[in-house]
DOSEPA-76209 format. One record per residue (C-alpha): residue in three letters; x, y, z. Coordinates in steps of 0.1 Angstrom, whole numbers, plus 2048, in hexadecimal, padded with zeros to 3 digits. Example, Ala and Ser with C-alpha at 12.3 -4.5 7.8 and 13.67 -1.06 7.14 Angstrom:
REM residues 2
code | X | Y | Z
ALA | 87B | 7D3 | 84E
SER | 889 | 7F5 | 847
END
This chain:
REM residues 223
code | X | Y | Z
UNK | 800 | 800 | 800
UNK | 81E | 817 | 7FB
UNK | 810 | 826 | 7DB
UNK | 801 | 849 | 7DD
UNK | 7E0 | 83C | 7D0
UNK | 7DF | 81F | 7E8
UNK | 7E6 | 836 | 806
UNK | 7CC | 84F | 7FB
UNK | 7B2 | 833 | 7F7
UNK | 7B9 | 825 | 81A
UNK | 7BA | 848 | 82B
UNK | 799 | 851 | 81B
UNK | 789 | 831 | 827
UNK | 798 | 833 | 84A
UNK | 798 | 859 | 852
UNK | 77B | 864 | 83C
UNK | 791 | 87C | 828
UNK | 7A0 | 879 | 805
UNK | 7C4 | 885 | 808
UNK | 7D1 | 8A0 | 7F1
UNK | 7F4 | 898 | 7FC
UNK | 7F8 | 873 | 800
UNK | 81D | 877 | 80A
UNK | 812 | 888 | 82A
UNK | 7FE | 86A | 834
UNK | 819 | 852 | 829
UNK | 830 | 864 | 841
UNK | 816 | 85F | 85C
UNK | 818 | 83A | 856
UNK | 83E | 837 | 854
UNK | 852 | 82B | 872
UNK | 874 | 839 | 87A
UNK | 885 | 819 | 870
UNK | 87E | 822 | 84B
UNK | 893 | 842 | 84C
UNK | 88F | 867 | 852
UNK | 86C | 86C | 844
UNK | 859 | 85D | 861
UNK | 83A | 865 | 876
UNK | 849 | 874 | 896
UNK | 842 | 899 | 88E
UNK | 81F | 891 | 883
UNK | 81A | 87C | 8A2
UNK | 825 | 899 | 8B7
UNK | 80A | 8AF | 8A7
UNK | 7EF | 894 | 8A6
UNK | 7F4 | 88E | 8CB
UNK | 7EB | 8B2 | 8D2
UNK | 7CD | 8B2 | 8BA
UNK | 7C0 | 892 | 8CA
UNK | 7C3 | 8A2 | 8EC
UNK | 7B0 | 8C1 | 8E3
UNK | 794 | 8AE | 8D1
UNK | 791 | 895 | 8EE
UNK | 791 | 8B0 | 909
UNK | 776 | 8C4 | 8F7
UNK | 761 | 8A5 | 8F1
UNK | 763 | 89A | 915
UNK | 75B | 8BD | 922
UNK | 73C | 8BC | 90C
UNK | 731 | 898 | 914
UNK | 735 | 899 | 93A
UNK | 72B | 8BC | 945
UNK | 726 | 8B2 | 96A
UNK | 747 | 8A0 | 96F
UNK | 764 | 8B0 | 982
UNK | 786 | 8B4 | 974
UNK | 794 | 895 | 985
UNK | 77B | 87D | 974
UNK | 77F | 88F | 953
UNK | 7A5 | 88B | 956
UNK | 7A1 | 866 | 95C
UNK | 78B | 862 | 93D
UNK | 7A3 | 878 | 929
UNK | 7C2 | 865 | 933
UNK | 7B3 | 843 | 92B
UNK | 7A5 | 84E | 909
UNK | 7C5 | 85E | 8FC
UNK | 7DC | 844 | 90B
UNK | 7F4 | 830 | 8F4
UNK | 7E0 | 811 | 8FB
UNK | 7BF | 820 | 8F0
UNK | 7CF | 830 | 8D1
UNK | 7DD | 80E | 8C8
UNK | 7BA | 7FE | 8CC
UNK | 7AC | 818 | 8B4
UNK | 7C9 | 810 | 89C
UNK | 7C1 | 7EB | 89D
UNK | 79C | 7F1 | 897
UNK | 7A5 | 803 | 877
UNK | 7C0 | 7E9 | 86C
UNK | 7DB | 803 | 86E
UNK | 7F6 | 7E9 | 876
UNK | 7F4 | 7DB | 853
UNK | 7FC | 7FC | 844
UNK | 818 | 808 | 85A
UNK | 838 | 80C | 845
UNK | 855 | 7FC | 858
UNK | 879 | 7F2 | 854
UNK | 880 | 7CD | 851
UNK | 88E | 7CA | 874
UNK | 872 | 7DD | 885
UNK | 858 | 7C8 | 871
UNK | 86A | 7A8 | 87C
UNK | 86A | 7B5 | 8A0
UNK | 844 | 7B8 | 8A0
UNK | 842 | 7DE | 89F
UNK | 822 | 7DD | 88A
UNK | 80F | 7D0 | 8A8
UNK | 821 | 7E6 | 8C3
UNK | 80A | 7FC | 8D7
UNK | 825 | 817 | 8D5
UNK | 827 | 816 | 8AF
UNK | 802 | 812 | 8A8
UNK | 7F9 | 82E | 8C1
UNK | 813 | 845 | 8B1
UNK | 806 | 83E | 88E
UNK | 7E2 | 846 | 897
UNK | 7ED | 867 | 8A6
UNK | 803 | 86E | 887
UNK | 7E5 | 868 | 871
UNK | 7D0 | 880 | 886
UNK | 7EC | 89A | 882
UNK | 7ED | 895 | 85C
UNK | 7C7 | 898 | 85A
UNK | 7C8 | 8B8 | 86E
UNK | 7E3 | 8C7 | 859
UNK | 7D1 | 8C0 | 838
UNK | 7AC | 8C1 | 841
UNK | 7AA | 8D5 | 861
UNK | 79D | 8D1 | 884
UNK | 779 | 8C9 | 87A
UNK | 784 | 8AA | 866
UNK | 79C | 89F | 881
UNK | 780 | 8A3 | 89B
UNK | 768 | 88E | 885
UNK | 781 | 872 | 882
UNK | 789 | 871 | 8A8
UNK | 764 | 872 | 8B2
UNK | 75C | 855 | 89A
UNK | 77B | 840 | 8A3
UNK | 777 | 845 | 8C9
UNK | 751 | 846 | 8CC
UNK | 74C | 823 | 8D9
UNK | 768 | 827 | 8F3
UNK | 756 | 845 | 902
UNK | 734 | 833 | 903
UNK | 741 | 812 | 912
UNK | 748 | 81F | 935
UNK | 730 | 832 | 94C
UNK | 74C | 837 | 965
UNK | 76C | 84A | 95D
UNK | 786 | 82E | 956
UNK | 7A7 | 82C | 969
UNK | 7C9 | 825 | 95B
UNK | 7D4 | 801 | 965
UNK | 7F1 | 80F | 97A
UNK | 7DA | 826 | 98D
UNK | 7C0 | 80B | 991
UNK | 7DA | 7F3 | 9A0
UNK | 7E6 | 80E | 9B7
UNK | 7C3 | 814 | 9C4
UNK | 7BD | 7EE | 9C8
UNK | 7DC | 7EC | 9DE
UNK | 7D1 | 809 | 9F3
UNK | 7AE | 7FC | 9F7
UNK | 7BB | 7DA | A02
UNK | 7D4 | 7E8 | A1B
UNK | 7F2 | 7DD | A06
UNK | 812 | 7ED | 9FD
UNK | 813 | 801 | 9DC
UNK | 81C | 7ED | 9BD
UNK | 841 | 7EB | 9B6
UNK | 84D | 7EA | 991
UNK | 86E | 7DB | 987
UNK | 87E | 7DA | 965
UNK | 888 | 7B6 | 95F
UNK | 897 | 7B8 | 93D
UNK | 89C | 7CB | 91C
UNK | 8A3 | 7BC | 8FA
UNK | 8A0 | 7C4 | 8D5
UNK | 8AF | 7DE | 8BF
UNK | 8B0 | 803 | 8C8
UNK | 893 | 80C | 8B1
UNK | 87C | 7F2 | 8BF
UNK | 887 | 7E9 | 8E3
UNK | 873 | 7D1 | 8F8
UNK | 870 | 7D5 | 91E
UNK | 865 | 7BB | 937
UNK | 857 | 7CA | 958
UNK | 84A | 7B8 | 977
UNK | 832 | 7C8 | 98F
UNK | 82D | 7B9 | 9B1
UNK | 817 | 7C1 | 9D0
UNK | 828 | 7B1 | 9EE
UNK | 815 | 794 | 9FC
UNK | 7FC | 794 | 9E0
UNK | 80C | 78B | 9BF
UNK | 81F | 797 | 9A0
UNK | 81C | 798 | 97B
UNK | 834 | 79F | 95E
UNK | 82E | 7AE | 93C
UNK | 841 | 7B9 | 91D
UNK | 83F | 7D9 | 909
UNK | 851 | 7EF | 8F0
UNK | 856 | 809 | 90C
UNK | 85A | 807 | 931
UNK | 839 | 819 | 936
UNK | 827 | 801 | 91F
UNK | 836 | 7E3 | 931
UNK | 82C | 7F2 | 953
UNK | 809 | 7F8 | 948
UNK | 805 | 7D5 | 93A
UNK | 814 | 7C6 | 95A
UNK | 7FC | 7DA | 96F
UNK | 7DF | 7CF | 95A
UNK | 7EA | 7AA | 95D
UNK | 7EC | 7AC | 983
UNK | 7CA | 7BD | 985
UNK | 7BB | 7A1 | 971
UNK | 7C9 | 788 | 98A
UNK | 7BC | 79B | 9A8
UNK | 799 | 7A5 | 99D
END
């Protein structure tokens, strides 16, 4: 799908906008392992656009909620994990342009890579079509995630911390157990433990991703 026509067709189907500049959206799909023309600057922009759209939307949808609950909703909805879920729902992984080693290392299914690409696509859409188009895409792509939960969701690490406090246990302790893989696609193994209760390990392409996955795994054991 590296041809301009193929990219334009996919972007139109996925984002609801026919690109005038397919190269802009190709850059949004291109990982740093393929050279200098990659998605990082667009991801930086798209992250801010997503934040503005999401904050405005939550402010509109939940007029009675205090700042704390709005913040929990916001942090969950713009998290790397949620962005990666959106990417998988749209089949983004099959269209990410990767170097051979990154592809072999599984970067096409990494929460970090998929989340970054979704944000880069939002950035590209904002640059070419404006805030209204970017808002329309975000509201369509995230709509089910807002409607699924009546309660403001908690990040797995926060939820695990609260579980420990509620059960008179020491706070969770996170330990980096290992790191492997090339520089452009490292893999981290993290263990989280609550003394006297249990532990769980998980892997991720960043320390934060691995900690979040480990917290989620331990919560699933405990609840």
